[in-house]
Each structure stands twice: as C-alpha cells, then as structure tokens.
PDB file of N, CA, C and O in Angstrom, chain B, residues numbered from 101:
ATOM      1  N   MET B 101      10.470  -1.359  43.012  1.00  0.00           N
ATOM      2  CA  MET B 101      11.026  -0.074  42.676  1.00  0.00           C
ATOM      3  C   MET B 101      12.517  -0.014  42.992  1.00  0.00           C
ATOM      4  O   MET B 101      13.186   0.959  42.644  1.00  0.00           O
ATOM      5  N   VAL B 102      13.041  -1.047  43.650  1.00  0.00           N
ATOM      6  CA  VAL B 102      14.460  -1.074  43.982  1.00  0.00           C
ATOM      7  C   VAL B 102      15.311  -1.084  42.724  1.00  0.00           C
ATOM      8  O   VAL B 102      16.335  -0.404  42.665  1.00  0.00           O
ATOM      9  N   LEU B 103      14.902  -1.849  41.714  1.00  0.00           N
ATOM     10  CA  LEU B 103      15.691  -1.926  40.488  1.00  0.00           C
ATOM     11  C   LEU B 103      15.757  -0.578  39.785  1.00  0.00           C
ATOM     12  O   LEU B 103      16.795  -0.212  39.233  1.00  0.00           O
ATOM     13  N   ILE B 104      14.657   0.158  39.804  1.00  0.00           N
ATOM     14  CA  ILE B 104      14.650   1.493  39.204  1.00  0.00           C
ATOM     15  C   ILE B 104      15.542   2.426  40.012  1.00  0.00           C
ATOM     16  O   ILE B 104      16.279   3.228  39.439  1.00  0.00           O
ATOM     17  N   SER B 105      15.483   2.332  41.321  1.00  0.00           N
ATOM     18  CA  SER B 105      16.355   3.150  42.170  1.00  0.00           C
ATOM     19  C   SER B 105      17.822   2.844  41.917  1.00  0.00           C
ATOM     20  O   SER B 105      18.656   3.749  41.937  1.00  0.00           O
ATOM     21  N   ASN B 106      18.145   1.580  41.679  1.00  0.00           N
ATOM     22  CA  ASN B 106      19.531   1.209  41.373  1.00  0.00           C
ATOM     23  C   ASN B 106      20.032   1.942  40.139  1.00  0.00           C
ATOM     24  O   ASN B 106      21.163   2.427  40.122  1.00  0.00           O
ATOM     25  N   LEU B 107      19.201   2.028  39.107  1.00  0.00           N
ATOM     26  CA  LEU B 107      19.592   2.721  37.887  1.00  0.00           C
ATOM     27  C   LEU B 107      19.761   4.215  38.153  1.00  0.00           C
ATOM     28  O   LEU B 107      20.719   4.830  37.684  1.00  0.00           O
ATOM     29  N   LYS B 108      18.839   4.787  38.898  1.00  0.00           N
ATOM     30  CA  LYS B 108      18.910   6.227  39.173  1.00  0.00           C
ATOM     31  C   LYS B 108      20.167   6.599  39.950  1.00  0.00           C
ATOM     32  O   LYS B 108      20.679   7.709  39.808  1.00  0.00           O
ATOM     33  N   SER B 109      20.667   5.678  40.768  1.00  0.00           N
ATOM     34  CA  SER B 109      21.865   5.975  41.559  1.00  0.00           C
ATOM     35  C   SER B 109      23.145   5.688  40.777  1.00  0.00           C
ATOM     36  O   SER B 109      24.241   5.973  41.261  1.00  0.00           O
ATOM     37  N   ASP B 110      23.018   5.133  39.589  1.00  0.00           N
ATOM     38  CA  ASP B 110      24.173   4.839  38.740  1.00  0.00           C
ATOM     39  C   ASP B 110      24.793   6.143  38.246  1.00  0.00           C
ATOM     40  O   ASP B 110      24.078   7.103  37.959  1.00  0.00           O
ATOM     41  N   ALA B 111      26.091   6.178  38.149  1.00  0.00           N
ATOM     42  CA  ALA B 111      26.791   7.394  37.724  1.00  0.00           C
ATOM     43  C   ALA B 111      26.481   7.758  36.272  1.00  0.00           C
ATOM     44  O   ALA B 111      26.581   8.924  35.893  1.00  0.00           O
ATOM     45  N   VAL B 112      26.111   6.785  35.469  1.00  0.00           N
ATOM     46  CA  VAL B 112      25.823   7.033  34.056  1.00  0.00           C
ATOM     47  C   VAL B 112      24.331   6.792  33.825  1.00  0.00           C
ATOM     48  O   VAL B 112      23.943   5.820  33.177  1.00  0.00           O
ATOM     49  N   GLN B 113      23.510   7.680  34.360  1.00  0.00           N
ATOM     50  CA  GLN B 113      22.050   7.532  34.242  1.00  0.00           C
ATOM     51  C   GLN B 113      21.609   7.790  32.804  1.00  0.00           C
ATOM     52  O   GLN B 113      22.082   8.721  32.152  1.00  0.00           O
ATOM     53  N   MET B 114      20.706   6.959  32.330  1.00  0.00           N
ATOM     54  CA  MET B 114      20.193   7.116  30.975  1.00  0.00           C
ATOM     55  C   MET B 114      19.222   8.287  30.905  1.00  0.00           C
ATOM     56  O   MET B 114      18.524   8.577  31.877  1.00  0.00           O
ATOM     57  N   LYS B 115      19.177   8.965  29.752  1.00  0.00           N
ATOM     58  CA  LYS B 115      18.243  10.058  29.555  1.00  0.00           C
ATOM     59  C   LYS B 115      16.828   9.542  29.389  1.00  0.00           C
ATOM     60  O   LYS B 115      15.878  10.211  29.796  1.00  0.00           O
ATOM     61  N   ILE B 116      16.668   8.363  28.798  1.00  0.00           N
ATOM     62  CA  ILE B 116      15.350   7.743  28.647  1.00  0.00           C
ATOM     63  C   ILE B 116      15.069   6.951  29.913  1.00  0.00           C
ATOM     64  O   ILE B 116      15.815   6.034  30.255  1.00  0.00           O
ATOM     65  N   LYS B 117      14.001   7.303  30.604  1.00  0.00           N
ATOM     66  CA  LYS B 117      13.668   6.663  31.870  1.00  0.00           C
ATOM     67  C   LYS B 117      12.848   5.390  31.684  1.00  0.00           C
ATOM     68  O   LYS B 117      12.855   4.504  32.538  1.00  0.00           O
ATOM     69  N   GLY B 118      12.150   5.312  30.565  1.00  0.00           N
ATOM     70  CA  GLY B 118      11.298   4.156  30.320  1.00  0.00           C
ATOM     71  C   GLY B 118      10.592   4.331  28.997  1.00  0.00           C
ATOM     72  O   GLY B 118      11.007   5.117  28.145  1.00  0.00           O
ATOM     73  N   GLY B 119       9.534   3.593  28.845  1.00  0.00           N
ATOM     74  CA  GLY B 119       8.760   3.679  27.618  1.00  0.00           C
ATOM     75  C   GLY B 119       7.383   3.094  27.825  1.00  0.00           C
ATOM     76  O   GLY B 119       7.095   2.490  28.858  1.00  0.00           O
ATOM     77  N   MET B 120       6.556   3.278  26.854  1.00  0.00           N
ATOM     78  CA  MET B 120       5.178   2.817  26.943  1.00  0.00           C
ATOM     79  C   MET B 120       4.820   2.081  25.659  1.00  0.00           C
ATOM     80  O   MET B 120       5.116   2.553  24.561  1.00  0.00           O
ATOM     81  N   PHE B 121       4.184   0.925  25.801  1.00  0.00           N
ATOM     82  CA  PHE B 121       3.589   0.207  24.678  1.00  0.00           C
ATOM     83  C   PHE B 121       2.085   0.233  24.888  1.00  0.00           C
ATOM     84  O   PHE B 121       1.605   0.086  26.012  1.00  0.00           O
ATOM     85  N   PHE B 122       1.355   0.418  23.819  1.00  0.00           N
ATOM     86  CA  PHE B 122      -0.098   0.381  23.945  1.00  0.00           C
ATOM     87  C   PHE B 122      -0.583  -1.051  24.085  1.00  0.00           C
ATOM     88  O   PHE B 122       0.085  -1.988  23.646  1.00  0.00           O
ATOM     89  N   ARG B 123      -1.733  -1.216  24.689  1.00  0.00           N
ATOM     90  CA  ARG B 123      -2.355  -2.509  24.937  1.00  0.00           C
ATOM     91  C   ARG B 123      -2.439  -3.346  23.663  1.00  0.00           C
ATOM     92  O   ARG B 123      -2.251  -4.562  23.700  1.00  0.00           O
ATOM     93  N   GLU B 124      -2.721  -2.692  22.537  1.00  0.00           N
ATOM     94  CA  GLU B 124      -2.872  -3.393  21.269  1.00  0.00           C
ATOM     95  C   GLU B 124      -1.633  -4.230  20.926  1.00  0.00           C
ATOM     96  O   GLU B 124      -1.761  -5.323  20.375  1.00  0.00           O
ATOM     97  N   ALA B 125      -0.449  -3.730  21.246  1.00  0.00           N
ATOM     98  CA  ALA B 125       0.776  -4.476  20.961  1.00  0.00           C
ATOM     99  C   ALA B 125       0.791  -5.791  21.741  1.00  0.00           C
ATOM    100  O   ALA B 125       1.107  -6.841  21.182  1.00  0.00           O
ATOM    101  N   PHE B 126       0.454  -5.735  23.019  1.00  0.00           N
ATOM    102  CA  PHE B 126       0.425  -6.943  23.843  1.00  0.00           C
ATOM    103  C   PHE B 126      -0.649  -7.911  23.363  1.00  0.00           C
ATOM    104  O   PHE B 126      -0.418  -9.117  23.280  1.00  0.00           O
ATOM    105  N   GLU B 127      -1.834  -7.369  23.044  1.00  0.00           N
ATOM    106  CA  GLU B 127      -2.926  -8.224  22.580  1.00  0.00           C
ATOM    107  C   GLU B 127      -2.559  -8.936  21.288  1.00  0.00           C
ATOM    108  O   GLU B 127      -2.832 -10.127  21.138  1.00  0.00           O
ATOM    109  N   LYS B 128      -1.944  -8.222  20.353  1.00  0.00           N
ATOM    110  CA  LYS B 128      -1.554  -8.850  19.091  1.00  0.00           C
ATOM    111  C   LYS B 128      -0.511  -9.939  19.315  1.00  0.00           C
ATOM    112  O   LYS B 128      -0.570 -10.992  18.680  1.00  0.00           O
ATOM    113  N   ILE B 129       0.433  -9.697  20.203  1.00  0.00           N
ATOM    114  CA  ILE B 129       1.447 -10.712  20.494  1.00  0.00           C
ATOM    115  C   ILE B 129       0.804 -11.908  21.181  1.00  0.00           C
ATOM    116  O   ILE B 129       1.026 -13.048  20.775  1.00  0.00           O
ATOM    117  N   LEU B 130       0.009 -11.658  22.223  1.00  0.00           N
ATOM    118  CA  LEU B 130      -0.554 -12.745  23.025  1.00  0.00           C
ATOM    119  C   LEU B 130      -1.608 -13.576  22.306  1.00  0.00           C
ATOM    120  O   LEU B 130      -1.835 -14.731  22.667  1.00  0.00           O
ATOM    121  N   THR B 131      -2.254 -13.003  21.294  1.00  0.00           N
ATOM    122  CA  THR B 131      -3.284 -13.764  20.585  1.00  0.00           C
ATOM    123  C   THR B 131      -2.727 -14.564  19.406  1.00  0.00           C
ATOM    124  O   THR B 131      -3.460 -15.321  18.771  1.00  0.00           O
ATOM    125  N   ALA B 132      -1.445 -14.401  19.114  1.00  0.00           N
ATOM    126  CA  ALA B 132      -0.829 -15.198  18.043  1.00  0.00           C
ATOM    127  C   ALA B 132      -0.774 -16.668  18.469  1.00  0.00           C
ATOM    128  O   ALA B 132      -0.669 -16.984  19.654  1.00  0.00           O
ATOM    129  N   LYS B 133      -0.846 -17.541  17.491  1.00  0.00           N
ATOM    130  CA  LYS B 133      -0.844 -18.983  17.747  1.00  0.00           C
ATOM    131  C   LYS B 133       0.410 -19.411  18.506  1.00  0.00           C
ATOM    132  O   LYS B 133       1.521 -19.008  18.163  1.00  0.00           O
ATOM    133  N   ASP B 134       0.221 -20.223  19.531  1.00  0.00           N
ATOM    134  CA  ASP B 134       1.284 -20.858  20.320  1.00  0.00           C
ATOM    135  C   ASP B 134       2.025 -19.938  21.285  1.00  0.00           C
ATOM    136  O   ASP B 134       2.982 -20.379  21.921  1.00  0.00           O
ATOM    137  N   VAL B 135       1.618 -18.678  21.415  1.00  0.00           N
ATOM    138  CA  VAL B 135       2.310 -17.770  22.338  1.00  0.00           C
ATOM    139  C   VAL B 135       1.905 -18.080  23.776  1.00  0.00           C
ATOM    140  O   VAL B 135       0.721 -18.137  24.105  1.00  0.00           O
ATOM    141  N   THR B 136       2.912 -18.278  24.627  1.00  0.00           N
ATOM    142  CA  THR B 136       2.670 -18.528  26.050  1.00  0.00           C
ATOM    143  C   THR B 136       3.306 -17.462  26.941  1.00  0.00           C
ATOM    144  O   THR B 136       3.047 -17.417  28.144  1.00  0.00           O
ATOM    145  N   ALA B 137       4.140 -16.604  26.347  1.00  0.00           N
ATOM    146  CA  ALA B 137       4.830 -15.566  27.123  1.00  0.00           C
ATOM    147  C   ALA B 137       5.276 -14.463  26.173  1.00  0.00           C
ATOM    148  O   ALA B 137       5.177 -14.584  24.952  1.00  0.00           O
ATOM    149  N   ILE B 138       5.764 -13.395  26.765  1.00  0.00           N
ATOM    150  CA  ILE B 138       6.356 -12.295  25.996  1.00  0.00           C
ATOM    151  C   ILE B 138       7.785 -12.098  26.486  1.00  0.00           C
ATOM    152  O   ILE B 138       8.045 -12.042  27.688  1.00  0.00           O
ATOM    153  N   ARG B 139       8.696 -11.996  25.540  1.00  0.00           N
ATOM    154  CA  ARG B 139      10.099 -11.727  25.869  1.00  0.00           C
ATOM    155  C   ARG B 139      10.432 -10.308  25.401  1.00  0.00           C
ATOM    156  O   ARG B 139       9.884  -9.829  24.408  1.00  0.00           O
ATOM    157  N   TYR B 140      11.326  -9.650  26.118  1.00  0.00           N
ATOM    158  CA  TYR B 140      11.777  -8.333  25.681  1.00  0.00           C
ATOM    159  C   TYR B 140      13.263  -8.390  25.371  1.00  0.00           C
ATOM    160  O   TYR B 140      14.017  -9.163  25.962  1.00  0.00           O
ATOM    161  N   TYR B 141      13.659  -7.554  24.432  1.00  0.00           N
ATOM    162  CA  TYR B 141      15.059  -7.385  24.071  1.00  0.00           C
ATOM    163  C   TYR B 141      15.399  -5.911  24.182  1.00  0.00           C
ATOM    164  O   TYR B 141      14.607  -5.043  23.815  1.00  0.00           O
ATOM    165  N   TYR B 142      16.593  -5.645  24.695  1.00  0.00           N
ATOM    166  CA  TYR B 142      17.089  -4.277  24.692  1.00  0.00           C
ATOM    167  C   TYR B 142      17.482  -3.936  23.262  1.00  0.00           C
ATOM    168  O   TYR B 142      18.045  -4.765  22.547  1.00  0.00           O
ATOM    169  N   ALA B 143      17.180  -2.712  22.856  1.00  0.00           N
ATOM    170  CA  ALA B 143      17.459  -2.294  21.485  1.00  0.00           C
ATOM    171  C   ALA B 143      17.814  -0.819  21.481  1.00  0.00           C
ATOM    172  O   ALA B 143      17.805  -0.153  22.516  1.00  0.00           O
ATOM    173  N   LYS B 144      18.128  -0.326  20.289  1.00  0.00           N
ATOM    174  CA  LYS B 144      18.497   1.079  20.139  1.00  0.00           C
ATOM    175  C   LYS B 144      17.768   1.628  18.921  1.00  0.00           C
ATOM    176  O   LYS B 144      17.756   0.999  17.864  1.00  0.00           O
ATOM    177  N   THR B 145      17.158   2.805  19.071  1.00  0.00           N
ATOM    178  CA  THR B 145      16.461   3.435  17.965  1.00  0.00           C
ATOM    179  C   THR B 145      17.467   4.025  16.984  1.00  0.00           C
ATOM    180  O   THR B 145      18.669   4.030  17.249  1.00  0.00           O
ATOM    181  N   ILE B 146      16.983   4.513  15.870  1.00  0.00           N
ATOM    182  CA  ILE B 146      17.849   5.101  14.848  1.00  0.00           C
ATOM    183  C   ILE B 146      18.666   6.268  15.412  1.00  0.00           C
ATOM    184  O   ILE B 146      19.814   6.475  15.019  1.00  0.00           O
ATOM    185  N   ASP B 147      18.058   7.038  16.349  1.00  0.00           N
ATOM    186  CA  ASP B 147      18.791   8.179  16.923  1.00  0.00           C
ATOM    187  C   ASP B 147      19.692   7.772  18.095  1.00  0.00           C
ATOM    188  O   ASP B 147      20.324   8.626  18.716  1.00  0.00           O
ATOM    189  N   GLY B 148      19.751   6.478  18.395  1.00  0.00           N
ATOM    190  CA  GLY B 148      20.640   5.989  19.441  1.00  0.00           C
ATOM    191  C   GLY B 148      20.005   5.856  20.812  1.00  0.00           C
ATOM    192  O   GLY B 148      20.670   5.431  21.757  1.00  0.00           O
ATOM    193  N   SER B 149      18.718   6.214  20.944  1.00  0.00           N
ATOM    194  CA  SER B 149      18.036   6.109  22.233  1.00  0.00           C
ATOM    195  C   SER B 149      17.730   4.647  22.560  1.00  0.00           C
ATOM    196  O   SER B 149      17.419   3.868  21.659  1.00  0.00           O
ATOM    197  N   PRO B 150      17.815   4.267  23.830  1.00  0.00           N
ATOM    198  CA  PRO B 150      17.484   2.905  24.217  1.00  0.00           C
ATOM    199  C   PRO B 150      15.985   2.652  24.109  1.00  0.00           C
ATOM    200  O   PRO B 150      15.175   3.559  24.302  1.00  0.00           O
ATOM    201  N   THR B 151      15.630   1.420  23.801  1.00  0.00           N
ATOM    202  CA  THR B 151      14.230   1.022  23.709  1.00  0.00           C
ATOM    203  C   THR B 151      14.127  -0.470  23.972  1.00  0.00           C
ATOM    204  O   THR B 151      15.136  -1.144  24.175  1.00  0.00           O
ATOM    205  N   LEU B 152      12.923  -0.973  23.967  1.00  0.00           N
ATOM    206  CA  LEU B 152      12.679  -2.409  24.089  1.00  0.00           C
ATOM    207  C   LEU B 152      11.947  -2.897  22.854  1.00  0.00           C
ATOM    208  O   LEU B 152      11.207  -2.147  22.217  1.00  0.00           O
ATOM    209  N   VAL B 153      12.159  -4.158  22.526  1.00  0.00           N
ATOM    210  CA  VAL B 153      11.411  -4.843  21.480  1.00  0.00           C
ATOM    211  C   VAL B 153      10.746  -6.037  22.149  1.00  0.00           C
ATOM    212  O   VAL B 153      11.392  -6.771  22.897  1.00  0.00           O
ATOM    213  N   LEU B 154       9.447  -6.237  21.883  1.00  0.00           N
ATOM    214  CA  LEU B 154       8.682  -7.331  22.480  1.00  0.00           C
ATOM    215  C   LEU B 154       8.362  -8.378  21.432  1.00  0.00           C
ATOM    216  O   LEU B 154       8.025  -8.045  20.296  1.00  0.00           O
ATOM    217  N   VAL B 155       8.468  -9.655  21.814  1.00  0.00           N
ATOM    218  CA  VAL B 155       8.180 -10.754  20.892  1.00  0.00           C
ATOM    219  C   VAL B 155       7.492 -11.879  21.670  1.00  0.00           C
ATOM    220  O   VAL B 155       7.776 -12.096  22.848  1.00  0.00           O
ATOM    221  N   GLY B 156       6.591 -12.585  21.001  1.00  0.00           N
ATOM    222  CA  GLY B 156       5.941 -13.735  21.613  1.00  0.00           C
ATOM    223  C   GLY B 156       6.903 -14.906  21.735  1.00  0.00           C
ATOM    224  O   GLY B 156       7.839 -15.047  20.948  1.00  0.00           O
ATOM    225  N   VAL B 157       6.655 -15.746  22.742  1.00  0.00           N
ATOM    226  CA  VAL B 157       7.489 -16.908  23.023  1.00  0.00           C
ATOM    227  C   VAL B 157       6.586 -18.128  23.133  1.00  0.00           C
ATOM    228  O   VAL B 157       5.503 -18.049  23.713  1.00  0.00           O
ATOM    229  N   ASP B 158       7.024 -19.260  22.580  1.00  0.00           N
ATOM    230  CA  ASP B 158       6.216 -20.473  22.658  1.00  0.00           C
ATOM    231  C   ASP B 158       6.550 -21.273  23.921  1.00  0.00           C
ATOM    232  O   ASP B 158       7.398 -20.862  24.712  1.00  0.00           O
ATOM    233  N   SER B 159       5.884 -22.408  24.105  1.00  0.00           N
ATOM    234  CA  SER B 159       6.049 -23.212  25.322  1.00  0.00           C
ATOM    235  C   SER B 159       7.441 -23.836  25.445  1.00  0.00           C
ATOM    236  O   SER B 159       7.813 -24.310  26.519  1.00  0.00           O
ATOM    237  N   LEU B 160       8.203 -23.839  24.364  1.00  0.00           N
ATOM    238  CA  LEU B 160       9.577 -24.352  24.401  1.00  0.00           C
ATOM    239  C   LEU B 160      10.595 -23.245  24.639  1.00  0.00           C
ATOM    240  O   LEU B 160      11.801 -23.491  24.669  1.00  0.00           O
ATOM    241  N   GLY B 161      10.093 -22.014  24.810  1.00  0.00           N
ATOM    242  CA  GLY B 161      10.991 -20.885  25.055  1.00  0.00           C
ATOM    243  C   GLY B 161      11.569 -20.271  23.796  1.00  0.00           C
ATOM    244  O   GLY B 161      12.536 -19.511  23.860  1.00  0.00           O
ATOM    245  N   LYS B 162      10.983 -20.596  22.646  1.00  0.00           N
ATOM    246  CA  LYS B 162      11.470 -20.087  21.364  1.00  0.00           C
ATOM    247  C   LYS B 162      10.714 -18.826  20.972  1.00  0.00           C
ATOM    248  O   LYS B 162       9.498 -18.746  21.145  1.00  0.00           O
ATOM    249  N   ASP B 163      11.440 -17.836  20.440  1.00  0.00           N
ATOM    250  CA  ASP B 163      10.814 -16.616  19.926  1.00  0.00           C
ATOM    251  C   ASP B 163       9.953 -16.958  18.713  1.00  0.00           C
ATOM    252  O   ASP B 163      10.352 -17.752  17.861  1.00  0.00           O
ATOM    253  N   ILE B 164       8.775 -16.354  18.645  1.00  0.00           N
ATOM    254  CA  ILE B 164       7.894 -16.511  17.493  1.00  0.00           C
ATOM    255  C   ILE B 164       8.055 -15.261  16.639  1.00  0.00           C
ATOM    256  O   ILE B 164       7.342 -14.273  16.814  1.00  0.00           O
ATOM    257  N   THR B 165       8.992 -15.323  15.725  1.00  0.00           N
ATOM    258  CA  THR B 165       9.326 -14.151  14.919  1.00  0.00           C
ATOM    259  C   THR B 165       8.485 -14.032  13.656  1.00  0.00           C
ATOM    260  O   THR B 165       8.632 -13.074  12.898  1.00  0.00           O
ATOM    261  N   THR B 166       7.605 -15.004  13.428  1.00  0.00           N
ATOM    262  CA  THR B 166       6.725 -14.944  12.260  1.00  0.00           C
ATOM    263  C   THR B 166       5.416 -14.235  12.568  1.00  0.00           C
ATOM    264  O   THR B 166       4.580 -14.060  11.682  1.00  0.00           O
ATOM    265  N   ALA B 167       5.237 -13.830  13.806  1.00  0.00           N
ATOM    266  CA  ALA B 167       4.033 -13.111  14.227  1.00  0.00           C
ATOM    267  C   ALA B 167       4.422 -11.684  14.615  1.00  0.00           C
ATOM    268  O   ALA B 167       5.523 -11.226  14.311  1.00  0.00           O
ATOM    269  N   MET B 168       3.517 -11.001  15.279  1.00  0.00           N
ATOM    270  CA  MET B 168       3.712  -9.604  15.690  1.00  0.00           C
ATOM    271  C   MET B 168       4.958  -9.447  16.559  1.00  0.00           C
ATOM    272  O   MET B 168       5.139 -10.185  17.529  1.00  0.00           O
ATOM    273  N   ILE B 169       5.807  -8.497  16.217  1.00  0.00           N
ATOM    274  CA  ILE B 169       6.933  -8.073  17.047  1.00  0.00           C
ATOM    275  C   ILE B 169       6.729  -6.587  17.301  1.00  0.00           C
ATOM    276  O   ILE B 169       6.642  -5.799  16.359  1.00  0.00           O
ATOM    277  N   ALA B 170       6.652  -6.202  18.575  1.00  0.00           N
ATOM    278  CA  ALA B 170       6.388  -4.803  18.929  1.00  0.00           C
ATOM    279  C   ALA B 170       7.715  -4.055  19.038  1.00  0.00           C
ATOM    280  O   ALA B 170       8.520  -4.310  19.933  1.00  0.00           O
ATOM    281  N   GLU B 171       7.919  -3.132  18.112  1.00  0.00           N
ATOM    282  CA  GLU B 171       9.140  -2.328  18.098  1.00  0.00           C
ATOM    283  C   GLU B 171       8.870  -0.848  18.352  1.00  0.00           C
ATOM    284  O   GLU B 171       9.804  -0.066  18.524  1.00  0.00           O
ATOM    285  N   LYS B 172       7.614  -0.470  18.377  1.00  0.00           N
ATOM    286  CA  LYS B 172       7.261   0.951  18.535  1.00  0.00           C
ATOM    287  C   LYS B 172       6.826   1.223  19.964  1.00  0.00           C
ATOM    288  O   LYS B 172       5.700   0.925  20.361  1.00  0.00           O
ATOM    289  N   SER B 173       7.736   1.790  20.719  1.00  0.00           N
ATOM    290  CA  SER B 173       7.380   2.223  22.069  1.00  0.00           C
ATOM    291  C   SER B 173       7.397   3.744  22.088  1.00  0.00           C
ATOM    292  O   SER B 173       7.924   4.388  21.180  1.00  0.00           O
ATOM    293  N   TYR B 174       6.819   4.298  23.126  1.00  0.00           N
ATOM    294  CA  TYR B 174       6.744   5.746  23.292  1.00  0.00           C
ATOM    295  C   TYR B 174       7.602   6.093  24.499  1.00  0.00           C
ATOM    296  O   TYR B 174       7.241   5.760  25.627  1.00  0.00           O
ATOM    297  N   PRO B 175       8.741   6.762  24.277  1.00  0.00           N
ATOM    298  CA  PRO B 175       9.723   6.964  25.334  1.00  0.00           C
ATOM    299  C   PRO B 175       9.288   7.978  26.392  1.00  0.00           C
ATOM    300  O   PRO B 175       8.513   8.901  26.144  1.00  0.00           O
ATOM    301  N   CYS B 176       9.833   7.748  27.581  1.00  0.00           N
ATOM    302  CA  CYS B 176       9.645   8.653  28.712  1.00  0.00           C
ATOM    303  C   CYS B 176      11.017   9.233  29.041  1.00  0.00           C
ATOM    304  O   CYS B 176      11.925   8.479  29.390  1.00  0.00           O
ATOM    305  N   PRO B 177      11.188  10.518  28.943  1.00  0.00           N
ATOM    306  CA  PRO B 177      10.265  11.529  28.452  1.00  0.00           C
ATOM    307  C   PRO B 177      10.139  11.490  26.925  1.00  0.00           C
ATOM    308  O   PRO B 177      11.017  10.941  26.259  1.00  0.00           O
ATOM    309  N   PRO B 178       9.107  12.037  26.375  1.00  0.00           N
ATOM    310  CA  PRO B 178       8.099  12.913  26.948  1.00  0.00           C
ATOM    311  C   PRO B 178       6.826  12.184  27.394  1.00  0.00           C
ATOM    312  O   PRO B 178       5.968  12.791  28.035  1.00  0.00           O
ATOM    313  N   TYR B 179       6.689  10.894  27.068  1.00  0.00           N
ATOM    314  CA  TYR B 179       5.454  10.175  27.402  1.00  0.00           C
ATOM    315  C   TYR B 179       5.562   9.589  28.805  1.00  0.00           C
ATOM    316  O   TYR B 179       5.658   8.373  28.974  1.00  0.00           O
ATOM    317  N   CYS B 180       5.546  10.456  29.801  1.00  0.00           N
ATOM    318  CA  CYS B 180       5.723  10.058  31.204  1.00  0.00           C
ATOM    319  C   CYS B 180       4.512  10.451  32.042  1.00  0.00           C
ATOM    320  O   CYS B 180       3.759  11.361  31.698  1.00  0.00           O
ATOM    321  N   ASP B 181       4.352   9.747  33.135  1.00  0.00           N
ATOM    322  CA  ASP B 181       3.432  10.159  34.181  1.00  0.00           C
ATOM    323  C   ASP B 181       4.294  10.867  35.225  1.00  0.00           C
ATOM    324  O   ASP B 181       4.849  10.225  36.117  1.00  0.00           O
ATOM    325  N   GLU B 182       4.402  12.163  35.112  1.00  0.00           N
ATOM    326  CA  GLU B 182       5.289  12.937  35.984  1.00  0.00           C
ATOM    327  C   GLU B 182       4.953  12.805  37.464  1.00  0.00           C
ATOM    328  O   GLU B 182       5.792  13.096  38.316  1.00  0.00           O
ATOM    329  N   SER B 183       3.729  12.367  37.782  1.00  0.00           N
ATOM    330  CA  SER B 183       3.358  12.206  39.179  1.00  0.00           C
ATOM    331  C   SER B 183       3.749  10.839  39.733  1.00  0.00           C
ATOM    332  O   SER B 183       3.609  10.602  40.933  1.00  0.00           O
ATOM    333  N   SER B 184       4.231   9.947  38.892  1.00  0.00           N
ATOM    334  CA  SER B 184       4.592   8.595  39.311  1.00  0.00           C
ATOM    335  C   SER B 184       5.893   8.586  40.117  1.00  0.00           C
ATOM    336  O   SER B 184       6.855   9.258  39.745  1.00  0.00           O
ATOM    337  N   PRO B 185       5.930   7.829  41.215  1.00  0.00           N
ATOM    338  CA  PRO B 185       7.198   7.699  41.954  1.00  0.00           C
ATOM    339  C   PRO B 185       8.258   6.965  41.152  1.00  0.00           C
ATOM    340  O   PRO B 185       9.437   7.016  41.504  1.00  0.00           O
ATOM    341  N   LEU B 186       7.865   6.281  40.078  1.00  0.00           N
ATOM    342  CA  LEU B 186       8.845   5.580  39.240  1.00  0.00           C
ATOM    343  C   LEU B 186       9.618   6.558  38.352  1.00  0.00           C
ATOM    344  O   LEU B 186      10.717   6.243  37.896  1.00  0.00           O
ATOM    345  N   VAL B 187       9.060   7.722  38.110  1.00  0.00           N
ATOM    346  CA  VAL B 187       9.714   8.728  37.270  1.00  0.00           C
ATOM    347  C   VAL B 187      10.583   9.651  38.099  1.00  0.00           C
ATOM    348  O   VAL B 187      11.633  10.096  37.635  1.00  0.00           O
ATOM    349  N   LYS B 188      10.166   9.941  39.308  1.00  0.00           N
ATOM    350  CA  LYS B 188      10.878  10.902  40.162  1.00  0.00           C
ATOM    351  C   LYS B 188      12.199  10.395  40.646  1.00  0.00           C
ATOM    352  O   LYS B 188      12.902  11.098  41.372  1.00  0.00           O
TER     353      LYS B 188
END
C-alpha cells in the first residue's frame, strides 16, 4: 500500500484512483496459446482519463497482440469499494 500512498501524497493527484477488470478478461488472456504472463500498459481513454491495457506475454517477453487485449476497465470512481483502505 506504500505505492498507493505515494501517489495520494503527490501534489498532482489523479481523479481516477484505479480500475477494475473482470475475471473473464484475465481468463481470456491467460488461456491464449503461449501466454506465460500479463503485461500492462498505461493508456488514456477517449475522454482523457487514465486507464490500463492488459496483454498476454510469451516466454520470450514478447507481447501477444494477435490474441485478447483487455482495454475495457471500469474506473474508480464510480466502480470503487469505498470501504477499502486502498481507496481512502
């Protein structure tokens, strides 16, 4: 939680605190042929909000861009667990 605290103490705190991907996105990425890991990329939505993009990675560390790439996350807020210490 230290890394999250570092961001919260930054003078230019982001309005988007995080995001959520459904399990199905991870399962589709991980079940693709040759996937050994998942890599994330920082991205920006059409409205300029920060987001992440997830892609499968092979054993050589190469992105597998011919399979599932998860670009649809659900931002926090509004999709937050308000009781979580990670949000507060």
